PQR file with spaces between the fields and no chain letter, atoms N, CA, C, O and H, PARSE charges and radii, in Angstrom:
ATOM       1  N    MET     1     -32.672   26.871   15.134 -0.4000 1.5000
ATOM       2  CA   MET     1     -32.810   25.444   15.191 -0.0000 2.0000
ATOM       3  C    MET     1     -33.955   25.053   16.132  0.5500 1.7000
ATOM       4  O    MET     1     -34.787   24.220   15.772 -0.5500 1.4000
ATOM       5  N    CYS     2     -34.007   25.633   17.314 -0.4000 1.5000
ATOM       6  CA   CYS     2     -35.052   25.272   18.285 -0.0000 2.0000
ATOM       7  C    CYS     2     -36.441   25.661   17.791  0.5500 1.7000
ATOM       8  O    CYS     2     -37.421   24.967   18.065 -0.5500 1.4000
ATOM       9  H    CYS     2     -33.331   26.310   17.607  0.4000 1.0000
ATOM      10  N    ARG     3     -36.520   26.759   17.072 -0.4000 1.5000
ATOM      11  CA   ARG     3     -37.835   27.208   16.594 -0.0000 2.0000
ATOM      12  C    ARG     3     -38.413   26.269   15.551  0.5500 1.7000
ATOM      13  O    ARG     3     -39.631   26.196   15.393 -0.5500 1.4000
ATOM      14  H    ARG     3     -35.724   27.322   16.850  0.4000 1.0000
ATOM      15  N    THR     4     -37.569   25.560   14.847 -0.4000 1.5000
ATOM      16  CA   THR     4     -38.058   24.645   13.818 -0.0000 2.0000
ATOM      17  C    THR     4     -38.194   23.212   14.323  0.5500 1.7000
ATOM      18  O    THR     4     -38.647   22.337   13.584 -0.5500 1.4000
ATOM      19  H    THR     4     -36.579   25.619   14.976  0.4000 1.0000
ATOM      20  N    LEU     5     -37.813   22.968   15.556 -0.4000 1.5000
ATOM      21  CA   LEU     5     -37.849   21.614   16.104 -0.0000 2.0000
ATOM      22  C    LEU     5     -39.244   20.982   16.047  0.5500 1.7000
ATOM      23  O    LEU     5     -39.350   19.832   15.620 -0.5500 1.4000
ATOM      24  H    LEU     5     -37.445   23.678   16.155  0.4000 1.0000
ATOM      25  N    PRO     6     -40.315   21.667   16.454 -0.5600 1.5000
ATOM      26  CA   PRO     6     -41.636   21.025   16.374  0.2800 2.0000
ATOM      27  C    PRO     6     -42.005   20.572   14.960  0.5500 1.7000
ATOM      28  O    PRO     6     -42.539   19.478   14.777 -0.5500 1.4000
ATOM      29  N    GLN     7     -41.722   21.412   13.963 -0.4000 1.5000
ATOM      30  CA   GLN     7     -42.045   21.034   12.585 -0.0000 2.0000
ATOM      31  C    GLN     7     -41.192   19.849   12.116  0.5500 1.7000
ATOM      32  O    GLN     7     -41.674   18.962   11.411 -0.5500 1.4000
ATOM      33  H    GLN     7     -41.289   22.301   14.112  0.4000 1.0000
ATOM      34  N    ARG     8     -39.919   19.853   12.520 -0.4000 1.5000
ATOM      35  CA   ARG     8     -39.040   18.764   12.118 -0.0000 2.0000
ATOM      36  C    ARG     8     -39.450   17.447   12.784  0.5500 1.7000
ATOM      37  O    ARG     8     -39.432   16.395   12.145 -0.5500 1.4000
ATOM      38  H    ARG     8     -39.528   20.574   13.093  0.4000 1.0000
ATOM      39  N    LEU     9     -39.817   17.506   14.059 -0.4000 1.5000
ATOM      40  CA   LEU     9     -40.273   16.295   14.751 -0.0000 2.0000
ATOM      41  C    LEU     9     -41.563   15.766   14.132  0.5500 1.7000
ATOM      42  O    LEU     9     -41.711   14.564   13.913 -0.5500 1.4000
ATOM      43  H    LEU     9     -39.832   18.361   14.577  0.4000 1.0000
ATOM      44  N    HIS    10     -42.481   16.666   13.855 -0.4000 1.5000
ATOM      45  CA   HIS    10     -43.747   16.276   13.231 -0.0000 2.0000
ATOM      46  C    HIS    10     -43.480   15.653   11.849  0.5500 1.7000
ATOM      47  O    HIS    10     -44.086   14.646   11.480 -0.5500 1.4000
ATOM      48  H    HIS    10     -42.361   17.642   14.032  0.4000 1.0000
ATOM      49  N    GLY    11     -42.564   16.272   11.102 -0.4000 1.5000
ATOM      50  CA   GLY    11     -42.213   15.753    9.780 -0.0000 2.0000
ATOM      51  C    GLY    11     -41.565   14.380    9.838  0.5500 1.7000
ATOM      52  O    GLY    11     -41.633   13.616    8.875 -0.5500 1.4000
ATOM      53  H    GLY    11     -42.073   17.089   11.401  0.4000 1.0000
ATOM      54  N    ALA    12     -40.944   14.068   10.955 -0.4000 1.5000
ATOM      55  CA   ALA    12     -40.303   12.761   11.133 -0.0000 2.0000
ATOM      56  C    ALA    12     -41.273   11.726   11.689  0.5500 1.7000
ATOM      57  O    ALA    12     -40.887   10.587   11.954 -0.5500 1.4000
ATOM      58  H    ALA    12     -40.889   14.689   11.737  0.4000 1.0000
ATOM      59  N    GLY    13     -42.543   12.126   11.867 -0.4000 1.5000
ATOM      60  CA   GLY    13     -43.546   11.174   12.314 -0.0000 2.0000
ATOM      61  C    GLY    13     -43.863   11.200   13.792  0.5500 1.7000
ATOM      62  O    GLY    13     -44.661   10.391   14.265 -0.5500 1.4000
ATOM      63  H    GLY    13     -42.856   13.051   11.652  0.4000 1.0000
ATOM      64  N    PHE    14     -43.258   12.108   14.529 -0.4000 1.5000
ATOM      65  CA   PHE    14     -43.545   12.211   15.957 -0.0000 2.0000
ATOM      66  C    PHE    14     -44.747   13.113   16.173  0.5500 1.7000
ATOM      67  O    PHE    14     -44.985   14.050   15.412 -0.5500 1.4000
ATOM      68  H    PHE    14     -42.610   12.765   14.144  0.4000 1.0000
ATOM      69  N    GLU    15     -45.498   12.815   17.221 -0.4000 1.5000
ATOM      70  CA   GLU    15     -46.608   13.681   17.609 -0.0000 2.0000
ATOM      71  C    GLU    15     -46.216   14.375   18.919  0.5500 1.7000
ATOM      72  O    GLU    15     -45.862   13.719   19.899 -0.5500 1.4000
ATOM      73  H    GLU    15     -45.305   12.054   17.840  0.4000 1.0000
ATOM      74  N    ILE    16     -46.283   15.685   18.920 -0.4000 1.5000
ATOM      75  CA   ILE    16     -45.905   16.454   20.096 -0.0000 2.0000
ATOM      76  C    ILE    16     -47.124   16.615   20.989  0.5500 1.7000
ATOM      77  O    ILE    16     -48.106   17.254   20.612 -0.5500 1.4000
ATOM      78  H    ILE    16     -46.571   16.218   18.124  0.4000 1.0000
ATOM      79  N    ALA    17     -47.050   16.031   22.173 -0.4000 1.5000
ATOM      80  CA   ALA    17     -48.166   16.107   23.113 -0.0000 2.0000
ATOM      81  C    ALA    17     -48.096   17.369   23.962  0.5500 1.7000
ATOM      82  O    ALA    17     -49.116   17.882   24.423 -0.5500 1.4000
ATOM      83  H    ALA    17     -46.253   15.512   22.480  0.4000 1.0000
ATOM      84  N    ARG    18     -46.894   17.853   24.159 -0.4000 1.5000
ATOM      85  CA   ARG    18     -46.724   19.006   25.040 -0.0000 2.0000
ATOM      86  C    ARG    18     -45.416   19.705   24.709  0.5500 1.7000
ATOM      87  O    ARG    18     -44.432   19.075   24.322 -0.5500 1.4000
ATOM      88  H    ARG    18     -46.065   17.437   23.784  0.4000 1.0000
ATOM      89  N    ARG    19     -45.429   21.024   24.871 -0.4000 1.5000
ATOM      90  CA   ARG    19     -44.219   21.813   24.613 -0.0000 2.0000
ATOM      91  C    ARG    19     -44.095   22.836   25.728  0.5500 1.7000
ATOM      92  O    ARG    19     -45.022   23.608   25.973 -0.5500 1.4000
ATOM      93  H    ARG    19     -46.228   21.536   25.186  0.4000 1.0000
ATOM      94  N    ASP    20     -42.946   22.846   26.408 -0.4000 1.5000
ATOM      95  CA   ASP    20     -42.709   23.764   27.510 -0.0000 2.0000
ATOM      96  C    ASP    20     -41.450   24.584   27.250  0.5500 1.7000
ATOM      97  O    ASP    20     -40.552   24.164   26.520 -0.5500 1.4000
ATOM      98  H    ASP    20     -42.193   22.220   26.208  0.4000 1.0000
ATOM      99  N    ALA    21     -41.410   25.743   27.857 -0.4000 1.5000
ATOM     100  CA   ALA    21     -40.215   26.585   27.799 -0.0000 2.0000
ATOM     101  C    ALA    21     -39.721   26.810   29.224  0.5500 1.7000
ATOM     102  O    ALA    21     -40.510   26.846   30.169 -0.5500 1.4000
ATOM     103  H    ALA    21     -42.139   26.083   28.450  0.4000 1.0000
ATOM     104  N    HIS    22     -38.438   26.956   29.363 -0.4000 1.5000
ATOM     105  CA   HIS    22     -37.828   27.176   30.671 -0.0000 2.0000
ATOM     106  C    HIS    22     -36.847   28.343   30.567  0.5500 1.7000
ATOM     107  O    HIS    22     -35.634   28.136   30.543 -0.5500 1.4000
ATOM     108  H    HIS    22     -37.797   26.927   28.596  0.4000 1.0000
ATOM     109  N    PRO    23     -37.363   29.547   30.507 -0.5600 1.5000
ATOM     110  CA   PRO    23     -36.478   30.706   30.355  0.2800 2.0000
ATOM     111  C    PRO    23     -35.685   30.983   31.629  0.5500 1.7000
ATOM     112  O    PRO    23     -36.044   30.542   32.721 -0.5500 1.4000
ATOM     113  N    TYR    24     -34.601   31.724   31.454 -0.4000 1.5000
ATOM     114  CA   TYR    24     -33.757   32.115   32.572 -0.0000 2.0000
ATOM     115  C    TYR    24     -33.536   33.619   32.485  0.5500 1.7000
ATOM     116  O    TYR    24     -33.078   34.129   31.462 -0.5500 1.4000
ATOM     117  H    TYR    24     -34.309   32.083   30.567  0.4000 1.0000
ATOM     118  N    LEU    25     -33.862   34.320   33.554 -0.4000 1.5000
ATOM     119  CA   LEU    25     -33.730   35.767   33.610 -0.0000 2.0000
ATOM     120  C    LEU    25     -32.807   36.128   34.761  0.5500 1.7000
ATOM     121  O    LEU    25     -32.927   35.583   35.858 -0.5500 1.4000
ATOM     122  H    LEU    25     -34.234   33.906   34.385  0.4000 1.0000
ATOM     123  N    ALA    26     -31.887   37.049   34.506 -0.4000 1.5000
ATOM     124  CA   ALA    26     -30.989   37.513   35.566 -0.0000 2.0000
ATOM     125  C    ALA    26     -30.895   39.025   35.522  0.5500 1.7000
ATOM     126  O    ALA    26     -30.680   39.621   34.466 -0.5500 1.4000
ATOM     127  H    ALA    26     -31.790   37.492   33.614  0.4000 1.0000
ATOM     128  N    GLU    27     -31.055   39.617   36.653 -0.4000 1.5000
ATOM     129  CA   GLU    27     -30.854   41.049   36.818 -0.0000 2.0000
ATOM     130  C    GLU    27     -29.989   41.233   38.062  0.5500 1.7000
ATOM     131  O    GLU    27     -30.082   40.453   39.010 -0.5500 1.4000
ATOM     132  H    GLU    27     -31.230   39.133   37.511  0.4000 1.0000
ATOM     133  N    VAL    28     -29.163   42.247   38.057 -0.4000 1.5000
ATOM     134  CA   VAL    28     -28.285   42.599   39.163 -0.0000 2.0000
ATOM     135  C    VAL    28     -27.303   41.458   39.446  0.5500 1.7000
ATOM     136  O    VAL    28     -26.182   41.489   38.937 -0.5500 1.4000
ATOM     137  H    VAL    28     -29.087   42.880   37.287  0.4000 1.0000
ATOM     138  N    GLU    29     -27.682   40.466   40.230 -0.4000 1.5000
ATOM     139  CA   GLU    29     -26.803   39.324   40.511 -0.0000 2.0000
ATOM     140  C    GLU    29     -26.833   38.419   39.283  0.5500 1.7000
ATOM     141  O    GLU    29     -27.878   37.864   38.944 -0.5500 1.4000
ATOM     142  H    GLU    29     -28.593   40.441   40.643  0.4000 1.0000
ATOM     143  N    ALA    30     -25.721   38.272   38.637 -0.4000 1.5000
ATOM     144  CA   ALA    30     -25.729   37.533   37.378 -0.0000 2.0000
ATOM     145  C    ALA    30     -24.475   36.671   37.220  0.5500 1.7000
ATOM     146  O    ALA    30     -23.828   36.698   36.173 -0.5500 1.4000
ATOM     147  H    ALA    30     -24.872   38.723   38.913  0.4000 1.0000
ATOM     148  N    ALA    31     -24.138   35.915   38.248 -0.4000 1.5000
ATOM     149  CA   ALA    31     -22.923   35.094   38.208 -0.0000 2.0000
ATOM     150  C    ALA    31     -22.958   34.097   37.051  0.5500 1.7000
ATOM     151  O    ALA    31     -21.958   33.916   36.357 -0.5500 1.4000
ATOM     152  H    ALA    31     -24.664   35.892   39.099  0.4000 1.0000
ATOM     153  N    TYR    32     -24.112   33.445   36.838 -0.4000 1.5000
ATOM     154  CA   TYR    32     -24.221   32.472   35.757 -0.0000 2.0000
ATOM     155  C    TYR    32     -24.044   33.154   34.405  0.5500 1.7000
ATOM     156  O    TYR    32     -23.326   32.647   33.542 -0.5500 1.4000
ATOM     157  H    TYR    32     -24.926   33.592   37.402  0.4000 1.0000
ATOM     158  N    PHE    33     -24.688   34.289   34.219 -0.4000 1.5000
ATOM     159  CA   PHE    33     -24.565   35.000   32.957 -0.0000 2.0000
ATOM     160  C    PHE    33     -23.140   35.479   32.708  0.5500 1.7000
ATOM     161  O    PHE    33     -22.690   35.525   31.563 -0.5500 1.4000
ATOM     162  H    PHE    33     -25.271   34.700   34.920  0.4000 1.0000
ATOM     163  N    LEU    34     -22.443   35.829   33.756 -0.4000 1.5000
ATOM     164  CA   LEU    34     -21.054   36.256   33.585 -0.0000 2.0000
ATOM     165  C    LEU    34     -20.225   35.109   33.014  0.5500 1.7000
ATOM     166  O    LEU    34     -19.335   35.339   32.195 -0.5500 1.4000
ATOM     167  H    LEU    34     -22.808   35.791   34.686  0.4000 1.0000
ATOM     168  N    THR    35     -20.506   33.881   33.438 -0.4000 1.5000
ATOM     169  CA   THR    35     -19.782   32.742   32.861 -0.0000 2.0000
ATOM     170  C    THR    35     -20.127   32.589   31.384  0.5500 1.7000
ATOM     171  O    THR    35     -19.256   32.242   30.586 -0.5500 1.4000
ATOM     172  H    THR    35     -21.229   33.694   34.103  0.4000 1.0000
ATOM     173  N    LEU    36     -21.387   32.840   31.001 -0.4000 1.5000
ATOM     174  CA   LEU    36     -21.776   32.746   29.592 -0.0000 2.0000
ATOM     175  C    LEU    36     -21.090   33.821   28.757  0.5500 1.7000
ATOM     176  O    LEU    36     -20.598   33.546   27.662 -0.5500 1.4000
ATOM     177  H    LEU    36     -22.095   33.122   31.649  0.4000 1.0000
ATOM     178  N    VAL    37     -21.058   35.039   29.275 -0.4000 1.5000
ATOM     179  CA   VAL    37     -20.404   36.138   28.562 -0.0000 2.0000
ATOM     180  C    VAL    37     -18.912   35.843   28.412  0.5500 1.7000
ATOM     181  O    VAL    37     -18.339   36.027   27.339 -0.5500 1.4000
ATOM     182  H    VAL    37     -21.458   35.263   30.164  0.4000 1.0000
ATOM     183  N    THR    38     -18.293   35.386   29.494 -0.4000 1.5000
ATOM     184  CA   THR    38     -16.862   35.092   29.472 -0.0000 2.0000
ATOM     185  C    THR    38     -16.547   33.989   28.469  0.5500 1.7000
ATOM     186  O    THR    38     -15.654   34.139   27.635 -0.5500 1.4000
ATOM     187  H    THR    38     -18.758   35.236   30.366  0.4000 1.0000
ATOM     188  N    ARG    39     -17.272   32.893   28.549 -0.4000 1.5000
ATOM     189  CA   ARG    39     -17.016   31.793   27.615 -0.0000 2.0000
ATOM     190  C    ARG    39     -17.331   32.194   26.180  0.5500 1.7000
ATOM     191  O    ARG    39     -16.597   31.841   25.257 -0.5500 1.4000
ATOM     192  H    ARG    39     -17.998   32.771   29.226  0.4000 1.0000
ATOM     193  N    GLY    40     -18.425   32.933   25.992 -0.4000 1.5000
ATOM     194  CA   GLY    40     -18.780   33.382   24.649 -0.0000 2.0000
ATOM     195  C    GLY    40     -17.725   34.285   24.047  0.5500 1.7000
ATOM     196  O    GLY    40     -17.370   34.139   22.877 -0.5500 1.4000
ATOM     197  H    GLY    40     -19.021   33.220   26.742  0.4000 1.0000
ATOM     198  N    ALA    41     -17.223   35.218   24.839 -0.4000 1.5000
ATOM     199  CA   ALA    41     -16.168   36.123   24.364 -0.0000 2.0000
ATOM     200  C    ALA    41     -14.905   35.335   24.031  0.5500 1.7000
ATOM     201  O    ALA    41     -14.239   35.625   23.037 -0.5500 1.4000
ATOM     202  H    ALA    41     -17.512   35.337   25.789  0.4000 1.0000
ATOM     203  N    ASP    42     -14.570   34.344   24.848 -0.4000 1.5000
ATOM     204  CA   ASP    42     -13.387   33.513   24.585 -0.0000 2.0000
ATOM     205  C    ASP    42     -13.563   32.685   23.308  0.5500 1.7000
ATOM     206  O    ASP    42     -12.632   32.565   22.512 -0.5500 1.4000
ATOM     207  H    ASP    42     -15.111   34.107   25.656  0.4000 1.0000
ATOM     208  N    PHE    43     -14.751   32.118   23.116 -0.4000 1.5000
ATOM     209  CA   PHE    43     -15.011   31.353   21.895 -0.0000 2.0000
ATOM     210  C    PHE    43     -14.910   32.246   20.658  0.5500 1.7000
ATOM     211  O    PHE    43     -14.307   31.860   19.657 -0.5500 1.4000
ATOM     212  H    PHE    43     -15.507   32.215   23.762  0.4000 1.0000
ATOM     213  N    MET    44     -15.506   33.446   20.731 -0.4000 1.5000
ATOM     214  CA   MET    44     -15.433   34.352   19.578 -0.0000 2.0000
ATOM     215  C    MET    44     -13.991   34.744   19.282  0.5500 1.7000
ATOM     216  O    MET    44     -13.603   34.848   18.118 -0.5500 1.4000
ATOM     217  H    MET    44     -15.996   33.760   21.544  0.4000 1.0000
ATOM     218  N    LEU    45     -13.201   34.961   20.320 -0.4000 1.5000
ATOM     219  CA   LEU    45     -11.789   35.277   20.138 -0.0000 2.0000
ATOM     220  C    LEU    45     -11.059   34.102   19.476  0.5500 1.7000
ATOM     221  O    LEU    45     -10.333   34.288   18.499 -0.5500 1.4000
ATOM     222  H    LEU    45     -13.517   34.876   21.265  0.4000 1.0000
ATOM     223  N    ASN    46     -11.255   32.906   20.006 -0.4000 1.5000
ATOM     224  CA   ASN    46     -10.584   31.715   19.473 -0.0000 2.0000
ATOM     225  C    ASN    46     -11.005   31.396   18.048  0.5500 1.7000
ATOM     226  O    ASN    46     -10.224   30.833   17.281 -0.5500 1.4000
ATOM     227  H    ASN    46     -11.845   32.755   20.799  0.4000 1.0000
ATOM     228  N    ASP    47     -12.243   31.753   17.686 -0.4000 1.5000
ATOM     229  CA   ASP    47     -12.737   31.514   16.321 -0.0000 2.0000
ATOM     230  C    ASP    47     -12.386   32.650   15.373  0.5500 1.7000
ATOM     231  O    ASP    47     -12.739   32.605   14.195 -0.5500 1.4000
ATOM     232  H    ASP    47     -12.877   32.210   18.309  0.4000 1.0000
ATOM     233  N    GLY    48     -11.692   33.670   15.877 -0.4000 1.5000
ATOM     234  CA   GLY    48     -11.283   34.781   15.035 -0.0000 2.0000
ATOM     235  C    GLY    48     -12.389   35.765   14.693  0.5500 1.7000
ATOM     236  O    GLY    48     -12.260   36.542   13.747 -0.5500 1.4000
ATOM     237  H    GLY    48     -11.405   33.707   16.834  0.4000 1.0000
ATOM     238  N    LEU    49     -13.471   35.739   15.453 -0.4000 1.5000
ATOM     239  CA   LEU    49     -14.604   36.626   15.175 -0.0000 2.0000
ATOM     240  C    LEU    49     -14.435   38.011   15.783  0.5500 1.7000
ATOM     241  O    LEU    49     -14.995   38.987   15.282 -0.5500 1.4000
ATOM     242  H    LEU    49     -13.576   35.108   16.222  0.4000 1.0000
ATOM     243  N    ILE    50     -13.663   38.098   16.862 -0.4000 1.5000
ATOM     244  CA   ILE    50     -13.377   39.379   17.502 -0.0000 2.0000
ATOM     245  C    ILE    50     -11.914   39.398   17.931  0.5500 1.7000
ATOM     246  O    ILE    50     -11.256   38.361   18.023 -0.5500 1.4000
ATOM     247  H    ILE    50     -13.209   37.306   17.269  0.4000 1.0000
ATOM     248  N    SER    51     -11.434   40.588   18.187 -0.4000 1.5000
ATOM     249  CA   SER    51     -10.046   40.756   18.626 -0.0000 2.0000
ATOM     250  C    SER    51      -9.919   40.475   20.122  0.5500 1.7000
ATOM     251  O    SER    51     -10.919   40.352   20.829 -0.5500 1.4000
ATOM     252  H    SER    51     -11.968   41.430   18.112  0.4000 1.0000
ATOM     253  N    LYS    52      -8.681   40.377   20.590 -0.4000 1.5000
ATOM     254  CA   LYS    52      -8.422   40.217   22.032 -0.0000 2.0000
ATOM     255  C    LYS    52      -9.019   41.396   22.789  0.5500 1.7000
ATOM     256  O    LYS    52      -9.598   41.221   23.861 -0.5500 1.4000
ATOM     257  H    LYS    52      -7.868   40.477   20.016  0.4000 1.0000
ATOM     258  N    GLU    53      -8.877   42.616   22.222 -0.4000 1.5000
ATOM     259  CA   GLU    53      -9.435   43.813   22.854 -0.0000 2.0000
ATOM     260  C    GLU    53     -10.954   43.745   22.916  0.5500 1.7000
ATOM     261  O    GLU    53     -11.558   44.132   23.916 -0.5500 1.4000
ATOM     262  H    GLU    53      -8.407   42.758   21.351  0.4000 1.0000
ATOM     263  N    GLY    54     -11.570   43.251   21.843 -0.4000 1.5000
ATOM     264  CA   GLY    54     -13.034   43.116   21.825 -0.0000 2.0000
ATOM     265  C    GLY    54     -13.520   42.116   22.849  0.5500 1.7000
ATOM     266  O    GLY    54     -14.531   42.341   23.514 -0.5500 1.4000
ATOM     267  H    GLY    54     -11.079   42.936   21.031  0.4000 1.0000
ATOM     268  N    SER    55     -12.802   41.005   22.979 -0.4000 1.5000
ATOM     269  CA   SER    55     -13.147   39.983   23.957 -0.0000 2.0000
ATOM     270  C    SER    55     -13.069   40.546   25.377  0.5500 1.7000
ATOM     271  O    SER    55     -13.979   40.360   26.185 -0.5500 1.4000
ATOM     272  H    SER    55     -11.981   40.822   22.439  0.4000 1.0000
ATOM     273  N    GLU    56     -11.985   41.226   25.658 -0.4000 1.5000
ATOM     274  CA   GLU    56     -11.809   41.815   26.987 -0.0000 2.0000
ATOM     275  C    GLU    56     -12.850   42.905   27.249  0.5500 1.7000
ATOM     276  O    GLU    56     -13.322   43.049   28.376 -0.5500 1.4000
ATOM     277  H    GLU    56     -11.246   41.377   25.002  0.4000 1.0000
ATOM     278  N    ALA    57     -13.208   43.668   26.220 -0.4000 1.5000
ATOM     279  CA   ALA    57     -14.214   44.724   26.378 -0.0000 2.0000
ATOM     280  C    ALA    57     -15.581   44.139   26.729  0.5500 1.7000
ATOM     281  O    ALA    57     -16.284   44.685   27.580 -0.5500 1.4000
ATOM     282  H    ALA    57     -12.824   43.551   25.305  0.4000 1.0000
ATOM     283  N    LEU    58     -15.963   43.041   26.088 -0.4000 1.5000
ATOM     284  CA   LEU    58     -17.242   42.389   26.410 -0.0000 2.0000
ATOM     285  C    LEU    58     -17.277   41.931   27.865  0.5500 1.7000
ATOM     286  O    LEU    58     -18.257   42.158   28.574 -0.5500 1.4000
ATOM     287  H    LEU    58     -15.392   42.597   25.398  0.4000 1.0000
ATOM     288  N    LYS    59     -16.207   41.290   28.294 -0.4000 1.5000
ATOM     289  CA   LYS    59     -16.138   40.798   29.672 -0.0000 2.0000
ATOM     290  C    LYS    59     -16.142   41.955   30.669  0.5500 1.7000
ATOM     291  O    LYS    59     -16.811   41.894   31.701 -0.5500 1.4000
ATOM     292  H    LYS    59     -15.411   41.106   27.717  0.4000 1.0000
ATOM     293  N    SER    60     -15.401   42.994   30.355 -0.4000 1.5000
ATOM     294  CA   SER    60     -15.337   44.159   31.233 -0.0000 2.0000
ATOM     295  C    SER    60     -16.691   44.854   31.341  0.5500 1.7000
ATOM     296  O    SER    60     -17.103   45.265   32.426 -0.5500 1.4000
ATOM     297  H    SER    60     -14.858   43.044   29.517  0.4000 1.0000
ATOM     298  N    GLU    61     -17.370   44.979   30.218 -0.4000 1.5000
ATOM     299  CA   GLU    61     -18.696   45.619   30.220 -0.0000 2.0000
ATOM     300  C    GLU    61     -19.687   44.825   31.063  0.5500 1.7000
ATOM     301  O    GLU    61     -20.453   45.407   31.831 -0.5500 1.4000
ATOM     302  H    GLU    61     -17.035   44.646   29.337  0.4000 1.0000
ATOM     303  N    ALA    62     -19.678   43.502   30.925 -0.4000 1.5000
ATOM     304  CA   ALA    62     -20.582   42.669   31.722 -0.0000 2.0000
ATOM     305  C    ALA    62     -20.292   42.833   33.212  0.5500 1.7000
ATOM     306  O    ALA    62     -21.213   43.001   34.012 -0.5500 1.4000
ATOM     307  H    ALA    62     -19.055   43.029   30.301  0.4000 1.0000
ATOM     308  N    LYS    63     -19.023   42.783   33.579 -0.4000 1.5000
ATOM     309  CA   LYS    63     -18.653   42.957   34.990 -0.0000 2.0000
ATOM     310  C    LYS    63     -19.066   44.328   35.505  0.5500 1.7000
ATOM     311  O    LYS    63     -19.542   44.453   36.634 -0.5500 1.4000
ATOM     312  H    LYS    63     -18.275   42.646   32.929  0.4000 1.0000
ATOM     313  N    SER    64     -18.888   45.347   34.689 -0.4000 1.5000
ATOM     314  CA   SER    64     -19.259   46.705   35.079 -0.0000 2.0000
ATOM     315  C    SER    64     -20.764   46.826   35.306  0.5500 1.7000
ATOM     316  O    SER    64     -21.210   47.432   36.281 -0.5500 1.4000
ATOM     317  H    SER    64     -18.502   45.245   33.772  0.4000 1.0000
ATOM     318  N    ARG    65     -21.533   46.246   34.399 -0.4000 1.5000
ATOM     319  CA   ARG    65     -22.998   46.313   34.541 -0.0000 2.0000
ATOM     320  C    ARG    65     -23.486   45.534   35.755  0.5500 1.7000
ATOM     321  O    ARG    65     -24.427   45.958   36.426 -0.5500 1.4000
ATOM     322  H    ARG    65     -21.171   45.754   33.607  0.4000 1.0000
ATOM     323  N    ILE    66     -22.859   44.404   36.041 -0.4000 1.5000
ATOM     324  CA   ILE    66     -23.226   43.644   37.242 -0.0000 2.0000
ATOM     325  C    ILE    66     -22.906   44.481   38.479  0.5500 1.7000
ATOM     326  O    ILE    66     -23.713   44.577   39.404 -0.5500 1.4000
ATOM     327  H    ILE    66     -22.094   44.059   35.496  0.4000 1.0000
ATOM     328  N    LYS    67     -21.736   45.076   38.480 -0.4000 1.5000
ATOM     329  CA   LYS    67     -21.308   45.869   39.639 -0.0000 2.0000
ATOM     330  C    LYS    67     -22.222   47.069   39.899  0.5500 1.7000
ATOM     331  O    LYS    67     -22.542   47.379   41.046 -0.5500 1.4000
ATOM     332  H    LYS    67     -21.081   44.998   37.728  0.4000 1.0000
ATOM     333  N    ASN    68     -22.643   47.748   38.807 -0.4000 1.5000
ATOM     334  CA   ASN    68     -23.479   48.945   39.021 -0.0000 2.0000
ATOM     335  C    ASN    68     -24.985   48.644   39.016  0.5500 1.7000
ATOM     336  O    ASN    68     -25.801   49.562   39.103 -0.5500 1.4000
ATOM     337  H    ASN    68     -22.383   47.496   37.875  0.4000 1.0000
ATOM     338  N    GLY    69     -25.349   47.365   38.914 -0.4000 1.5000
ATOM     339  CA   GLY    69     -26.749   46.979   39.021 -0.0000 2.0000
ATOM     340  C    GLY    69     -27.574   47.163   37.758  0.5500 1.7000
ATOM     341  O    GLY    69     -28.803   47.143   37.821 -0.5500 1.4000
ATOM     342  H    GLY    69     -24.687   46.619   38.843  0.4000 1.0000
ATOM     343  N    SER    70     -26.922   47.344   36.602 -0.4000 1.5000
ATOM     344  CA   SER    70     -27.690   47.556   35.373 -0.0000 2.0000
ATOM     345  C    SER    70     -27.652   46.354   34.423  0.5500 1.7000
ATOM     346  O    SER    70     -28.122   46.446   33.289 -0.5500 1.4000
ATOM     347  H    SER    70     -25.923   47.360   36.550  0.4000 1.0000
ATOM     348  N    PHE    71     -27.097   45.231   34.882 -0.4000 1.5000
ATOM     349  CA   PHE    71     -27.037   44.050   34.010 -0.0000 2.0000
ATOM     350  C    PHE    71     -28.430   43.459   33.841  0.5500 1.7000
ATOM     351  O    PHE    71     -29.211   43.388   34.790 -0.5500 1.4000
ATOM     352  H    PHE    71     -26.715   45.156   35.803  0.4000 1.0000
ATOM     353  N    PHE    72     -28.727   43.036   32.612 -0.4000 1.5000
ATOM     354  CA   PHE    72     -29.966   42.329   32.322 -0.0000 2.0000
ATOM     355  C    PHE    72     -29.629   41.219   31.341  0.5500 1.7000
ATOM     356  O    PHE    72     -29.028   41.477   30.299 -0.5500 1.4000
ATOM     357  H    PHE    72     -28.093   43.094   31.841  0.4000 1.0000
ATOM     358  N    GLY    73     -30.003   40.005   31.658 -0.4000 1.5000
ATOM     359  CA   GLY    73     -29.774   38.893   30.760 -0.0000 2.0000
ATOM     360  C    GLY    73     -30.991   38.001   30.701  0.5500 1.7000
ATOM     361  O    GLY    73     -31.652   37.776   31.714 -0.5500 1.4000
ATOM     362  H    GLY    73     -30.491   39.795   32.505  0.4000 1.0000
ATOM     363  N    PHE    74     -31.294   37.488   29.510 -0.4000 1.5000
ATOM     364  CA   PHE    74     -32.442   36.613   29.340 -0.0000 2.0000
ATOM     365  C    PHE    74     -32.118   35.572   28.282  0.5500 1.7000
ATOM     366  O    PHE    74     -31.657   35.888   27.185 -0.5500 1.4000
ATOM     367  H    PHE    74     -30.757   37.671   28.686  0.4000 1.0000
ATOM     368  N    ILE    75     -32.370   34.342   28.639 -0.4000 1.5000
ATOM     369  CA   ILE    75     -32.204   33.227   27.684 -0.0000 2.0000
ATOM     370  C    ILE    75     -33.569   32.589   27.518  0.5500 1.7000
ATOM     371  O    ILE    75     -33.713   31.625   26.767 -0.5500 1.4000
ATOM     372  H    ILE    75     -32.745   34.085   29.530  0.4000 1.0000
């Protein structure tokens, strides 16, 4: 959706004067990303996309990677 936004805005008659990106990168300390992983796993569980075990495994893996310093997240 975001990748097509400039074309859609232009098609609606808007002129884009400037376009910026604001990426977020987390390594090692990743408290914010842990909330994203946790909420994402819960949403997937509630939507029936993964099992309770799968949800818990995702959360556990994220916590493990944060603890051992190998977590990497990028939005």
